N, C-alpha and C positions, 0 to 999 in steps of 0.2 A: 677544709674537709667538712663532712656533714656533722651537725651537732648531735649530741646524744648518741655517740657511737657505742654500740653494744660491745662491751669488752670481753665477755665470756658467757658461756652457758654450761649448765650441768648436763652431762650425758652419761647415763648409767652410773651415777654416783661419782663421776670424774669431771673435773673442770676442764673444758676446752677453751683455751684463751685465744682471743682474736687480736690482730689478724693471724691467719694460719695458712700455710701452704702444704698441700698434699701432692706428692708425685704420683704418677700413674703406676699401679701394680696390676696391670690388666689381667694377667693370668696367674695371680698370686705371687708375683715377683716384680720388684723394681729392677729392670734389666741391668745386669753388670754388678749389682751389689747385694749383700745379704742384709738381714735385719739388724745385725750388730753394726754393720757399716752405717745403716740408716740412723740408728740411735746416736752413733758417734758424730754424725754430721749435724745433729740437732733437729732432724726431721721428727715430727710428732705423730704422723699418721700417713696413710696413703689411701688411694681410691682403687677399688677392684671392679672388674667387669662382670656383671651378673650373667649375661648371656654366655660368655666364654666359659665361666666356671660352672655353669649349669651343665655344659656339655663335657667338660674335662677339668678336674677329675669327677665332677658331678656334685650337685648341691646336697643330695641326700648323703653321700659319703662324707662331705665336709661337715654336715650336721652331726654325723655319727662320731666324728673325732673331736667334736667340741667347737667347730666353726673355723673359718678361714684364718683367724688370728692365731689360734692355737696351732693350726696346721703349719703356719709360717714362723712359729715361735716369736710372736710379737705381742707386747703388752701395751702398745700405744693405741691410737685411734685408727679406725678403718671405716671408710665410706664405701657403699656399693652404689654404682650408678644403675639406671633402670635396665640397661642392655639394649634399649631401643635404637640408639644412635648407631651402634655397631650393626644391628640387623638391617637398618635402613641403608647403611653404607654398602652392605652386601647386596641388597636389592638393587641399588644403583649400579653396582658392578656387574651383577648377574640378573638382569631385568626379568628374564623368563622364569626365574626361580621364586619370585615372591611378589607380594603386593600388600598394600595397607587397606584395611577395611575398618568399619566401625567396631567390629568385634576385637580386633587386635592386628598384629603384624604377622602376615602369613609368609613363611619362608621355608623352602625345602619340604613342602607338604605338611608343615606343622604350624599351628597358630600360637604365637606368643602374646598373651593377653595381659592387661594391667594386673589382673588378679594373680596370674602365674608369676609375673615379675616380683610382686610383693612376697609371695610364698617362697620363692627361691632366695630372696634377700634375707628373709627370716632364717632360712636354713644356713645361710652364710654366717649369720651371727654378727653382722656389722653394727656399728654404733649409729650410723645415719643411713636411712634408705631413701631412695628417690623414685618418684612415681614415673610410670611410662608416659612419654609425651611424643608428639608428632613434630619432628624437627622441620622447621620452616626454612627453605632456601631463600636467601636475600633477593634472588632474581625471580622468585615466584610471582605470578600475577595475583592481583587482589583477591579474586575468587578462590584461588588455591590457598592463600594465606588465611582467609576467613575459614575455609574448610579445615585447615590444620589446627586453628585455634578452637573450633567447635569440638574436634576430636580430642584435643589436649584436655579441654575442660571435662568432657564426658569421661575420659579415661581416668582423670584425677579423682572424680567422684567415686568411681568404681574401685580405684586403688585405695582410697581412704577407707571405704567400707570393708575391704579385705584386710587392711591393716588393723582395724579395730577387731575384726573377727579373729585374726591371728593372735592378737594380744589376749583375747579371751580363751581361745583354744589352748594356748601355751601357758596360760596363767602367769602372764608377765604384768607386774604392777607398774604404776606411774614412775617410780624411782628407777626401775630397771629397763624401761622401754627404750628402743632406739628412736631417735628423732626421725620425722618424716618430712620431706621437702617436696613441694610442687615446683613445676618448671614453667616459666613465662615464655610463651612463644608469640610470634607475630611478625617475624622478619624485621624489615626496616620501617614498618608501618606502626607508628606509636599509638594510633587510635586502637588498633587491634591488640597491641601489647597491653594497653590500659584495660581493654575489655577482658583479656585473658587474666590479668592480675586481679581485677575486681571479682571475677567469678571464682578464682582459686581461693581468694581470701574468704569468700562465703563458705567454701568447703572447710577451710581451716587447716593450716599446716604450721609446723614449727619454723619454717623458713621457706624461701623462694629462690629458685635458681634462675640465672640468666641463661635462657635457651636461645639457640640459633647460632648464626655465624657472625662474629663481630667485625670481620674485615670488609672494607669497601672494595669496589671494582679495581681501584688503583693500588690495592694491596695495603693501604693504610688502615690503621685501627680506627673504628668508628666510635670515638670517645663521646660524641654528643649523644648517640643512641644508648651507649653504655651508661652514661650518667642519668639520662631520662628514665631508663629502666629501673635504676635504683630508687628513684623518687616514687615509684608506683607502690612500694610496700612500706609498712611502718618501721620505725627505728628500733622497736623492741623485738623484731623478728630477724632471724639469720638471713643474710643475703649471700648466696653462693655464686661466684663468678665462674661458671662452668667452662673449663677449657682455657682459662686465662691464668697465666700467660707469661709474657716476658717480664723481666724485673721492672722496667719502667711502667708497664701496664699495671702491674700490681700496686705500685705506689699511687697511681691515679685512681685505681679501684678503691683503695683505702680512703682516699680523699672523698670519693663519691659515696662511701658508706658500705662497701662490700666487706665481708668477713672471711670467707673461705675461698681459696684459689686452688686450682689443680691444673697441671699441664704436663705433657709428655716431653716438652722441649729440653729441660736440663739434662736428662739422661740420653735422649735421642741425639741431641747435639754433641754430647760428650763422645758417643760412639762414632760420630762422624767428624771427629777431630776439631770441634768448635768449642772452645772454652770461654767462660765468662770471667770478667775481672772488674773490680771497682777501679775507677780512675782517681779516686780520692778515698780517704779513710771513711768507712761507713758511719763512723761516729759524727761526721760532719754533714751528713745528709739531713736536710730540713724539708718540711712540707710547705715550701714557699715558691714553687715554680709551676709553670704551665706545661713544661716538657722536661722529662727526666732522662731522655736518651743519652745526654752528654755525661751522665754519671757512670756509664758502663762502657766497656770496650770488649771486643771479641779477639781471641787469639786463635788463628787458624793453623793448626799443627801440620797442615799439608805443605806449608811454605818451607822452602829450603833453609831459610835463615835460622830456623830453630834447631838445626843439627848441632850447633855449637853454643847454644844458649844455656849456660850452667846455672842460671838463676831460677828461683821458684816461679810458679805461674804468676803469682801476684804478691807484691810487697805488703798488701793489706789483707792477706789471708793467712790464717793459722790452721788450716785443715790438715789432715793426716798427709795428704799428698804434698802440699807445699812445705810442710815441716820436714819431709824426708826425701823428696825427689826433685830433680831439676826438669825444666822444660825439655832439655835435650834427651833426657832419659825417656820421657813420655813419647817424644818424637821417635826415638829408637824402637820403643815397644810397638807403636803403630806401624812402623816401617817393616818390622819382622812379623807383623800380624799376630802378636801375642795378646791373648784376651785380658791379660793384666792391665793393658792400656785402657780397656773399657771401665774397669773398676776404679783405677786411680783418677781418670778423667771425670767419671760420674760422681765420685766422692767430692771432688773439688766443686763442680757445678752445684750440687745439692747443698754443700756447705755455704756457698754464696747466698743461695736463697734463704737458708736458715738465718744467716747473719743479717740479711736485709729485713726479715720478719722481726727479729729481735729489736732492731733499730726502730722500726715502725711502731712497735708496741710502746717503746719509750716515748715516742713523739705524740701518741694519743693519750 
């Protein structure tokens, strides 16, 4: 793993220990569970979506009630993404309704600017804010990649200026300010990623996110690009592996020097009857392999054989679900389409992630 691994940072007077995994709470909810469930699984924070919360229930309303964490009854950490990826996804889906300009992202006759993104995130009251960036498709031609990097850099400068302005307007001091992260784009072109990283570091951020899509055309994770991206930023700055990932990918990410991970997979898979399990005791995991896929297995509750399986999901798990219910019971809940299935399955998958994170902290 990378030397000089940053083990923690202070965020608004609280210690954020690394590595850490944040599930997606896109619309101020981690689907299927409440904040008490999250705390009991060992989850220490989540990531919310700036664009969606700006629209519903509204960032000004959330500011009036003390921020999104108070709204959700949560005293852990919360990160807000820039909202740009979601808008660009909508533009891709409904091409006639939006476009990207140097000013910002135009969608549905409204322009979402880097400044607007920062203002909304301050209203949300999160602990880490992320600047608006131009997502680069891995299949994009070189001229488009360069253009997206140019815009990402320009937007980052404007976002940082707005961030400093908001600190002054809201009279937030150094101790109580949220961290601000820039996002490295450049697709699979490492020369452009390096250019993007260098320019972002000139602007100056508390950390840097891995931007873009990490999967190759064959569906395999691009570990080489993922590792090279980590080398572009200094060891004393936070590295956020945005959108990563599966348990094996997180282990490799820690080896490469990433600190924060987020992904929708553990809860999304849980709702689709896909559960994760260790193949061995997590206490036996070591950072001495090139591939960690064989440490984990998947349990597909759609299979008929689980109707009569009275064992817990995993012998190496002590989550609420495994301590109280059998695989056959979860199979029954999914069969009758009772929403309790979502909760119990999500609790299990999230607990596995928390258990893995605790093991990785011991190893570093």
